[in-house]
A tleap script that builds the chain and sets N, CA, C and O, in Angstrom:
source leaprc.protein.ff14SB
mol = sequence {
  NMET SER ASP LYS VAL ILE LYS VAL ASP PRO
  TRP GLY GLU GLY GLN GLY ASP PHE VAL LEU
  ILE ASP ALA ASP SER PHE ASP GLU ASN PHE
  HIE THR ARG TYR ASP ASP GLY SER ASP GLN
  GLY GLY PRO LYS GLU GLY THR ALA ALA PHE
  LEU ARG ALA LYS LEU ASP GLU LEU GLY VAL
  PRO TYR LYS ALA GLY ALA SER LYS ALA ASP
  LEU GLN SER LEU PHE ASP GLN ASN LYS PRO
  ALA SER CGLU
}
set mol.1.N position { -7.464 114.532 40.038 }
set mol.1.CA position { -6.157 113.946 40.321 }
set mol.1.C position { -5.863 115.217 41.482 }
set mol.1.O position { -5.896 116.447 41.539 }
set mol.2.N position { -5.404 113.428 42.791 }
set mol.2.CA position { -5.743 113.871 44.508 }
set mol.2.C position { -4.499 114.364 44.648 }
set mol.2.O position { -3.642 114.254 43.772 }
set mol.3.N position { -4.274 115.087 46.047 }
set mol.3.CA position { -2.646 115.700 46.656 }
set mol.3.C position { -2.438 115.243 47.429 }
set mol.3.O position { -1.657 115.798 48.202 }
set mol.4.N position { -3.048 113.742 47.825 }
set mol.4.CA position { -2.052 113.128 48.372 }
set mol.4.C position { -0.933 112.056 47.310 }
set mol.4.O position { -1.306 111.523 46.265 }
set mol.5.N position { -0.060 111.985 47.681 }
set mol.5.CA position { 0.815 110.907 46.975 }
set mol.5.C position { 1.517 109.651 48.039 }
set mol.5.O position { 2.220 109.520 49.040 }
set mol.6.N position { 0.886 109.005 47.183 }
set mol.6.CA position { 2.318 107.374 47.993 }
set mol.6.C position { 3.137 106.872 47.351 }
set mol.6.O position { 3.168 107.022 46.129 }
set mol.7.N position { 4.198 105.992 48.157 }
set mol.7.CA position { 5.281 105.694 48.033 }
set mol.7.C position { 5.122 104.377 47.539 }
set mol.7.O position { 4.506 103.643 48.313 }
set mol.8.N position { 5.599 103.716 46.180 }
set mol.8.CA position { 5.103 102.164 45.770 }
set mol.8.C position { 7.023 102.117 45.889 }
set mol.8.O position { 7.841 103.001 46.146 }
set mol.9.N position { 7.158 100.751 45.587 }
set mol.9.CA position { 8.529 100.016 45.571 }
set mol.9.C position { 8.345 100.268 43.395 }
set mol.9.O position { 7.542 100.112 42.475 }
set mol.10.N position { 9.944 100.799 43.729 }
set mol.10.CA position { 10.411 100.461 41.593 }
set mol.10.C position { 9.989 99.384 41.112 }
set mol.10.O position { 9.549 98.416 41.732 }
set mol.11.N position { 10.120 99.533 39.885 }
set mol.11.CA position { 9.348 98.837 38.531 }
set mol.11.C position { 10.563 99.260 37.833 }
set mol.11.O position { 10.400 98.884 36.672 }
set mol.12.N position { 11.709 99.853 37.935 }
set mol.12.CA position { 11.801 99.176 36.334 }
set mol.12.C position { 13.767 100.182 36.980 }
set mol.12.O position { 13.323 101.091 37.683 }
set mol.13.N position { 14.614 100.262 36.994 }
set mol.13.CA position { 16.334 100.196 36.928 }
set mol.13.C position { 16.582 101.995 36.534 }
set mol.13.O position { 16.253 102.390 35.415 }
set mol.14.N position { 17.194 102.996 37.590 }
set mol.14.CA position { 17.461 103.234 37.523 }
set mol.14.C position { 16.587 104.963 38.627 }
set mol.14.O position { 16.939 106.136 38.503 }
set mol.15.N position { 15.616 104.478 39.441 }
set mol.15.CA position { 14.273 105.077 39.729 }
set mol.15.C position { 14.044 104.886 41.424 }
set mol.15.O position { 13.004 105.186 42.011 }
set mol.16.N position { 15.326 104.288 42.088 }
set mol.16.CA position { 15.562 104.473 43.206 }
set mol.16.C position { 14.862 103.356 44.460 }
set mol.16.O position { 14.669 102.143 44.376 }
set mol.17.N position { 14.631 104.158 45.426 }
set mol.17.CA position { 14.878 103.009 46.780 }
set mol.17.C position { 13.013 103.156 46.457 }
set mol.17.O position { 12.505 102.078 46.767 }
set mol.18.N position { 11.932 104.166 45.939 }
set mol.18.CA position { 10.980 104.107 45.732 }
set mol.18.C position { 10.553 105.225 45.207 }
set mol.18.O position { 11.151 106.294 45.333 }
set mol.19.N position { 9.251 105.036 44.438 }
set mol.19.CA position { 8.795 106.439 43.439 }
set mol.19.C position { 7.096 107.210 44.052 }
set mol.19.O position { 6.004 107.016 44.586 }
set mol.20.N position { 7.605 107.726 43.715 }
set mol.20.CA position { 6.285 109.039 44.398 }
set mol.20.C position { 5.127 108.298 43.752 }
set mol.20.O position { 5.456 107.112 43.785 }
set mol.21.N position { 3.601 108.442 43.019 }
set mol.21.CA position { 2.873 108.103 41.860 }
set mol.21.C position { 1.871 108.988 43.309 }
set mol.21.O position { 2.304 109.382 44.392 }
set mol.22.N position { 0.363 109.059 42.712 }
set mol.22.CA position { -0.512 110.326 42.916 }
set mol.22.C position { -0.996 109.141 43.398 }
set mol.22.O position { -0.681 108.146 42.744 }
set mol.23.N position { -2.071 108.890 44.927 }
set mol.23.CA position { -2.711 108.009 45.739 }
set mol.23.C position { -3.360 107.728 44.705 }
set mol.23.O position { -3.776 106.633 45.084 }
set mol.24.N position { -4.184 107.964 42.717 }
set mol.24.CA position { -5.559 107.858 42.339 }
set mol.24.C position { -4.806 106.660 41.926 }
set mol.24.O position { -5.044 105.495 42.245 }
set mol.25.N position { -3.838 107.123 41.151 }
set mol.25.CA position { -3.302 106.043 40.261 }
set mol.25.C position { -2.571 105.127 41.062 }
set mol.25.O position { -1.555 104.696 40.517 }
set mol.26.N position { -2.835 104.668 42.328 }
set mol.26.CA position { -2.417 103.176 42.641 }
set mol.26.C position { -2.755 101.915 42.213 }
set mol.26.O position { -3.936 102.020 42.543 }
set mol.27.N position { -2.679 100.590 41.658 }
set mol.27.CA position { -2.812 100.245 40.995 }
set mol.27.C position { -2.637 98.677 41.911 }
set mol.27.O position { -1.626 98.035 41.625 }
set mol.28.N position { -3.274 98.270 42.627 }
set mol.28.CA position { -2.743 96.948 43.285 }
set mol.28.C position { -2.470 95.452 42.954 }
set mol.28.O position { -2.302 94.427 43.614 }
set mol.29.N position { -2.504 95.835 41.439 }
set mol.29.CA position { -2.167 94.844 40.725 }
set mol.29.C position { -0.611 95.003 40.010 }
set mol.29.O position { 0.134 94.168 39.495 }
set mol.30.N position { -0.503 96.280 40.200 }
set mol.30.CA position { 0.674 96.398 39.052 }
set mol.30.C position { 1.736 97.039 40.709 }
set mol.30.O position { 2.464 96.291 41.361 }
set mol.31.N position { 1.416 99.126 41.138 }
set mol.31.CA position { 2.348 98.270 42.258 }
set mol.31.C position { 1.882 97.636 43.323 }
set mol.31.O position { 0.854 96.992 43.529 }
set mol.32.N position { 3.327 98.084 44.337 }
set mol.32.CA position { 3.075 97.441 45.284 }
set mol.32.C position { 3.742 98.314 46.765 }
set mol.32.O position { 4.877 98.759 46.592 }
set mol.33.N position { 3.386 98.459 47.554 }
set mol.33.CA position { 3.206 99.236 48.999 }
set mol.33.C position { 4.302 99.779 49.314 }
set mol.33.O position { 4.182 99.775 50.539 }
set mol.34.N position { 5.670 100.427 49.027 }
set mol.34.CA position { 7.511 101.031 49.526 }
set mol.34.C position { 6.343 100.646 51.436 }
set mol.34.O position { 6.893 99.749 52.075 }
set mol.35.N position { 5.416 101.046 51.942 }
set mol.35.CA position { 5.783 101.116 52.996 }
set mol.35.C position { 3.723 101.231 53.820 }
set mol.35.O position { 2.936 101.911 53.162 }
set mol.36.N position { 3.397 100.814 54.614 }
set mol.36.CA position { 2.261 100.329 55.023 }
set mol.36.C position { 0.984 102.129 54.836 }
set mol.36.O position { -0.224 102.157 55.071 }
set mol.37.N position { 1.660 103.040 54.475 }
set mol.37.CA position { 1.370 103.853 53.987 }
set mol.37.C position { 0.947 104.490 55.814 }
set mol.37.O position { -0.200 104.913 55.963 }
set mol.38.N position { 1.731 104.505 56.836 }
set mol.38.CA position { 1.457 104.774 58.272 }
set mol.38.C position { 2.448 105.765 58.312 }
set mol.38.O position { 3.130 105.903 57.296 }
set mol.39.N position { 2.723 106.677 59.547 }
set mol.39.CA position { 3.559 107.744 59.836 }
set mol.39.C position { 4.599 106.916 61.720 }
set mol.39.O position { 5.108 107.522 62.663 }
set mol.40.N position { 4.462 105.423 61.443 }
set mol.40.CA position { 4.475 105.382 62.817 }
set mol.40.C position { 6.174 105.345 62.330 }
set mol.40.O position { 6.801 105.875 63.247 }
set mol.41.N position { 7.004 104.965 61.360 }
set mol.41.CA position { 8.527 104.542 61.515 }
set mol.41.C position { 8.721 103.648 61.416 }
set mol.41.O position { 7.992 102.670 61.577 }
set mol.42.N position { 9.725 103.716 61.132 }
set mol.42.CA position { 10.387 101.607 60.749 }
set mol.42.C position { 9.523 101.204 59.796 }
set mol.42.O position { 8.397 101.691 59.903 }
set mol.43.N position { 9.756 100.240 58.624 }
set mol.43.CA position { 8.504 99.487 57.547 }
set mol.43.C position { 7.924 98.064 58.289 }
set mol.43.O position { 8.184 97.298 59.216 }
set mol.44.N position { 7.360 98.192 57.654 }
set mol.44.CA position { 6.142 97.107 58.203 }
set mol.44.C position { 6.436 95.668 58.062 }
set mol.44.O position { 6.274 95.444 56.863 }
set mol.45.N position { 6.840 94.389 58.750 }
set mol.45.CA position { 6.755 93.893 58.035 }
set mol.45.C position { 6.759 93.104 56.711 }
set mol.45.O position { 5.758 93.466 56.092 }
set mol.46.N position { 7.519 92.084 55.928 }
set mol.46.CA position { 6.654 91.517 55.238 }
set mol.46.C position { 6.132 92.811 53.518 }
set mol.46.O position { 5.359 92.527 52.604 }
set mol.47.N position { 6.916 94.088 53.711 }
set mol.47.CA position { 7.712 95.106 52.637 }
set mol.47.C position { 9.314 95.571 52.127 }
set mol.47.O position { 10.338 96.063 52.600 }
set mol.48.N position { 8.856 95.136 51.030 }
set mol.48.CA position { 10.184 95.156 50.329 }
set mol.48.C position { 10.691 95.844 51.466 }
set mol.48.O position { 11.270 95.331 52.424 }
set mol.49.N position { 10.387 97.238 51.257 }
set mol.49.CA position { 11.643 98.290 52.335 }
set mol.49.C position { 12.010 97.936 54.107 }
set mol.49.O position { 12.738 98.555 54.882 }
set mol.50.N position { 10.954 96.363 54.381 }
set mol.50.CA position { 11.177 95.435 55.511 }
set mol.50.C position { 12.759 94.832 54.952 }
set mol.50.O position { 13.888 94.739 55.432 }
set mol.51.N position { 12.066 94.491 53.617 }
set mol.51.CA position { 14.282 93.395 54.017 }
set mol.51.C position { 14.761 94.043 52.997 }
set mol.51.O position { 15.732 93.547 52.424 }
set mol.52.N position { 14.227 95.252 52.536 }
set mol.52.CA position { 15.971 96.665 51.547 }
set mol.52.C position { 16.991 96.476 53.887 }
set mol.52.O position { 18.081 96.166 54.367 }
set mol.53.N position { 15.525 96.957 54.417 }
set mol.53.CA position { 16.193 97.634 55.903 }
set mol.53.C position { 17.060 95.763 56.341 }
set mol.53.O position { 18.206 95.434 56.650 }
set mol.54.N position { 15.688 94.948 56.121 }
set mol.54.CA position { 17.125 93.249 56.906 }
set mol.54.C position { 17.843 93.395 55.928 }
set mol.54.O position { 17.916 94.624 55.894 }
set mol.55.N position { 18.395 93.056 55.152 }
set mol.55.CA position { 19.039 93.367 53.919 }
set mol.55.C position { 20.581 93.816 53.944 }
set mol.55.O position { 21.622 93.449 53.400 }
set mol.56.N position { 20.043 95.151 55.187 }
set mol.56.CA position { 21.186 96.745 54.633 }
set mol.56.C position { 21.025 96.254 56.155 }
set mol.56.O position { 21.893 96.981 56.639 }
set mol.57.N position { 20.584 95.619 57.112 }
set mol.57.CA position { 21.393 95.555 58.587 }
set mol.57.C position { 22.579 93.763 58.143 }
set mol.57.O position { 23.407 93.315 58.936 }
set mol.58.N position { 22.337 93.273 57.057 }
set mol.58.CA position { 23.419 92.350 56.370 }
set mol.58.C position { 24.275 92.438 56.752 }
set mol.58.O position { 24.860 92.046 57.761 }
set mol.59.N position { 24.655 93.561 55.126 }
set mol.59.CA position { 25.511 93.614 55.257 }
set mol.59.C position { 25.499 92.842 53.436 }
set mol.59.O position { 26.462 92.408 52.804 }
set mol.60.N position { 23.471 92.949 52.867 }
set mol.60.CA position { 23.761 91.776 51.928 }
set mol.60.C position { 24.053 93.134 51.204 }
set mol.60.O position { 24.055 94.145 51.907 }
set mol.61.N position { 24.372 93.282 49.468 }
set mol.61.CA position { 24.491 93.635 49.075 }
set mol.61.C position { 22.636 93.979 47.550 }
set mol.61.O position { 21.681 93.374 48.038 }
set mol.62.N position { 22.345 94.454 46.624 }
set mol.62.CA position { 20.996 94.117 46.008 }
set mol.62.C position { 20.727 95.779 45.355 }
set mol.62.O position { 20.980 96.946 45.654 }
set mol.63.N position { 19.897 94.812 44.044 }
set mol.63.CA position { 20.404 96.059 42.691 }
set mol.63.C position { 19.449 97.155 43.851 }
set mol.63.O position { 19.307 96.803 45.022 }
set mol.64.N position { 18.864 98.457 43.341 }
set mol.64.CA position { 18.559 99.335 43.123 }
set mol.64.C position { 17.430 99.051 43.034 }
set mol.64.O position { 17.091 99.273 44.196 }
set mol.65.N position { 16.105 98.553 42.290 }
set mol.65.CA position { 15.603 98.015 41.115 }
set mol.65.C position { 15.052 96.824 41.024 }
set mol.65.O position { 14.336 96.458 40.092 }
set mol.66.N position { 15.606 95.658 42.744 }
set mol.66.CA position { 15.677 95.027 42.694 }
set mol.66.C position { 13.584 94.415 43.119 }
set mol.66.O position { 12.685 95.219 43.362 }
set mol.67.N position { 13.500 93.634 43.094 }
set mol.67.CA position { 12.460 92.914 42.795 }
set mol.67.C position { 11.554 92.365 44.130 }
set mol.67.O position { 11.803 91.174 44.315 }
set mol.68.N position { 10.442 92.976 45.241 }
set mol.68.CA position { 10.324 92.735 45.828 }
set mol.68.C position { 10.406 90.872 46.597 }
set mol.68.O position { 10.333 90.470 47.758 }
set mol.69.N position { 10.581 90.187 45.314 }
set mol.69.CA position { 10.518 88.479 45.143 }
set mol.69.C position { 11.928 88.168 44.935 }
set mol.69.O position { 12.526 87.133 45.229 }
set mol.70.N position { 12.354 89.216 44.389 }
set mol.70.CA position { 13.915 89.169 45.037 }
set mol.70.C position { 14.671 89.280 45.499 }
set mol.70.O position { 15.716 88.630 45.510 }
set mol.71.N position { 14.170 90.661 46.331 }
set mol.71.CA position { 15.084 90.822 48.016 }
set mol.71.C position { 13.846 89.504 48.967 }
set mol.71.O position { 13.263 89.879 49.985 }
set mol.72.N position { 13.795 89.139 48.828 }
set mol.72.CA position { 12.834 87.702 49.777 }
set mol.72.C position { 13.775 87.060 49.920 }
set mol.72.O position { 14.246 87.202 51.049 }
set mol.73.N position { 14.885 85.664 48.627 }
set mol.73.CA position { 15.034 85.663 48.349 }
set mol.73.C position { 16.596 85.432 48.815 }
set mol.73.O position { 17.133 84.368 49.124 }
set mol.74.N position { 17.198 86.839 48.767 }
set mol.74.CA position { 18.252 87.039 49.139 }
set mol.74.C position { 17.817 86.958 50.500 }
set mol.74.O position { 18.108 85.925 51.104 }
set mol.75.N position { 17.279 87.706 51.001 }
set mol.75.CA position { 16.899 87.450 52.863 }
set mol.75.C position { 17.088 86.449 53.110 }
set mol.75.O position { 17.924 86.207 53.980 }
set mol.76.N position { 16.298 85.259 52.363 }
set mol.76.CA position { 15.935 83.890 52.580 }
set mol.76.C position { 17.031 83.341 52.916 }
set mol.76.O position { 17.005 82.733 53.985 }
set mol.77.N position { 18.395 83.365 52.106 }
set mol.77.CA position { 19.717 82.834 51.638 }
set mol.77.C position { 20.258 83.571 52.947 }
set mol.77.O position { 20.580 82.714 53.770 }
set mol.78.N position { 20.484 84.971 53.460 }
set mol.78.CA position { 21.403 85.741 53.277 }
set mol.78.C position { 21.009 85.888 55.146 }
set mol.78.O position { 21.857 86.565 55.726 }
set mol.79.N position { 19.741 85.286 56.170 }
set mol.79.CA position { 19.158 85.246 57.080 }
set mol.79.C position { 19.441 84.562 57.994 }
set mol.79.O position { 19.250 83.362 57.802 }
set mol.80.N position { 19.909 84.902 59.125 }
set mol.80.CA position { 20.194 84.347 60.549 }
set mol.80.C position { 19.333 83.451 61.091 }
set mol.80.O position { 18.125 83.687 61.108 }
set mol.81.N position { 19.927 82.170 61.664 }
set mol.81.CA position { 19.152 80.831 62.341 }
set mol.81.C position { 17.852 80.847 62.791 }
set mol.81.O position { 16.828 80.164 62.781 }
set mol.82.N position { 18.724 82.919 63.579 }
set mol.82.CA position { 17.592 82.508 65.109 }
set mol.82.C position { 16.357 83.492 64.349 }
set mol.82.O position { 15.686 84.215 65.084 }
set mol.83.N position { 16.018 83.481 62.436 }
set mol.83.CA position { 14.903 84.517 62.569 }
set mol.83.C position { 14.166 83.170 61.464 }
set mol.83.O position { 13.017 83.281 61.039 }
savepdb mol mol.pdb
quit
């Protein structure tokens, strides 16, 4: 077991915006990083966290457990023409 934990996107209902898991348990075939692991502030473009932030800016509602694909679809449908 590692002392390090990482944030991943939720995979089920009611898990909130992110789930903390042991870094040794991370499986790239199952988990999606909530952020890029850096402490540089703001979510990395292309991540589910980035899409959530953009949808929040646009005032577009989404389910707490929405998948990255669902978030991307919502963003594509609602993004300003300039993006």
